[in-house]
C-alpha positions as CSV (number, residue, x, y, z in Angstrom):
1,X,2.4,32.4,-39.6
2,X,1.7,28.8,-39.0
3,X,-0.8,27.9,-36.2
4,X,-0.1,25.2,-33.8
5,X,-2.7,22.5,-33.3
6,X,-4.6,22.7,-30.1
7,X,-3.1,20.5,-27.3
8,X,-5.5,18.4,-25.5
9,X,-4.3,17.7,-21.9
10,X,-4.1,14.0,-21.3
11,X,-6.0,12.5,-18.4
12,X,-3.7,12.2,-15.3
13,X,-3.6,8.8,-13.7
14,X,-4.7,8.8,-10.1
15,X,-2.0,9.4,-7.6
16,X,-1.3,6.5,-5.2
17,X,-2.1,7.1,-1.6
18,X,1.0,8.2,0.2
19,X,-0.2,6.8,3.6
20,X,-3.3,5.1,4.8
21,X,-4.5,3.9,8.2
22,X,-6.1,0.6,9.2
23,X,-9.2,0.9,11.4
24,X,-7.1,-0.1,14.4
25,X,-4.5,2.7,13.7
26,X,-7.2,5.3,13.1
27,X,-9.0,4.5,16.3
28,X,-5.7,4.6,18.3
29,X,-4.8,8.0,16.8
30,X,-8.2,9.4,17.6
31,X,-7.9,8.1,21.2
32,X,-4.4,9.6,21.6
33,X,-5.5,13.0,20.1
34,X,-8.6,13.1,22.4
35,X,-6.2,12.7,25.4
36,X,-3.7,15.3,24.2
37,X,-2.8,18.2,26.4
38,X,-3.9,20.7,23.7
39,X,-5.7,20.6,20.4
40,X,-3.5,19.5,17.4
41,X,-4.3,19.8,13.7
42,X,-3.3,16.2,13.0
43,X,-0.6,13.5,13.1
44,X,2.7,14.3,11.5
45,X,4.5,11.3,9.8
46,X,8.1,11.4,8.7
47,X,11.3,9.5,8.2
48,X,14.7,10.4,9.8
49,X,18.2,9.1,9.5
50,X,19.1,6.8,12.4
51,X,19.2,3.3,13.8
52,X,21.3,0.4,12.6
53,X,19.4,0.0,9.3
54,X,19.7,3.7,8.4
55,X,16.2,5.2,8.8
56,X,13.4,5.5,11.4
57,X,9.8,6.3,11.1
58,X,8.7,9.4,13.1
59,X,5.2,10.1,14.5
60,X,4.4,13.3,16.3
61,X,1.6,15.8,17.1
62,X,1.2,18.5,14.4
63,X,0.6,21.9,15.8
64,X,0.2,23.5,12.4
65,X,0.2,22.6,8.7
66,X,3.5,23.5,7.0
67,X,3.4,25.1,3.6
68,X,4.9,22.0,1.9
69,X,3.2,19.3,4.0
70,X,1.1,16.7,2.1
71,X,-2.2,16.7,3.9
72,X,-4.2,13.4,3.9
73,X,-7.5,12.7,5.6
74,X,-8.2,9.0,6.2
75,X,-10.9,7.5,8.4
76,X,-11.5,11.0,9.9
77,X,-7.8,11.4,10.9
78,X,-5.7,14.2,9.5
79,X,-2.2,13.1,8.5
80,X,0.6,15.5,7.6
81,X,3.5,14.1,5.6
82,X,6.8,15.9,5.8
83,X,7.9,16.9,2.3
84,X,11.2,15.0,2.4
85,X,9.4,11.8,3.5
86,X,6.8,11.6,0.7
87,X,8.8,9.5,-1.7
88,X,9.8,7.1,1.1
89,X,6.2,6.6,2.3
90,X,4.2,6.2,-0.9
91,X,1.9,3.2,-0.5
92,X,2.5,2.8,3.2
93,X,-0.3,1.4,5.4
94,X,0.0,2.3,9.1
95,X,-1.5,-0.3,11.5
96,X,-1.7,-0.6,15.2
97,X,-1.1,-3.9,16.8
98,X,-1.3,-5.2,20.4
99,X,0.6,-8.3,21.5
100,X,1.2,-9.9,24.9
101,X,4.3,-7.8,25.3
102,X,3.7,-4.5,23.4
103,X,1.4,-2.2,21.6
104,X,2.7,-0.2,18.8
105,X,2.1,1.4,15.4
106,X,3.4,-0.8,12.5
107,X,4.4,0.6,9.1
108,X,3.7,-1.7,6.2
109,X,5.8,0.0,3.6
110,X,6.3,-1.5,0.1
111,X,9.5,0.6,-0.3
112,X,11.3,-1.0,2.6
113,X,14.3,-3.0,1.5
114,X,15.7,-4.1,4.9
115,X,15.0,-3.8,8.6
116,X,17.2,-4.2,11.6
117,X,16.8,-7.2,14.0
118,X,15.4,-5.1,16.8
119,X,12.6,-3.7,14.6
120,X,13.4,-0.1,15.4
121,X,14.9,1.0,12.1
122,X,14.6,0.2,8.4
123,X,16.2,0.9,5.0
124,X,13.8,2.5,2.6
125,X,14.3,3.1,-1.1
126,X,12.4,6.2,-2.4
127,X,9.8,5.6,-5.1
128,X,11.2,6.2,-8.6
129,X,9.5,8.8,-10.8
130,X,7.8,7.2,-13.9
């Protein structure tokens, strides 16, 4: 019987961050969570079909961690990524900006390929597997 040579596992390259927060976004999320009507485990981030460009970002309170959620902690904020949104959000930086007319979370997503004129929806291409 022939013996097989030992297989040495190759080093895995680091996974890119799915989502990260700027300082402004982290501070805003912390302030919102502090004012919430009950305690939440974190901020849920997802993508849904809708809008004139095809997709919209979704932010909501997370009451529990789902079994398939990606859990990220950035700047002391717990972020839960919906499983179906992971490939659409890889590399996204969430910022919070205030202008004379509005204050809002802004998604800087390298996977966006288009956005509508009103700024409410986007077209996102999922990250391809290497």
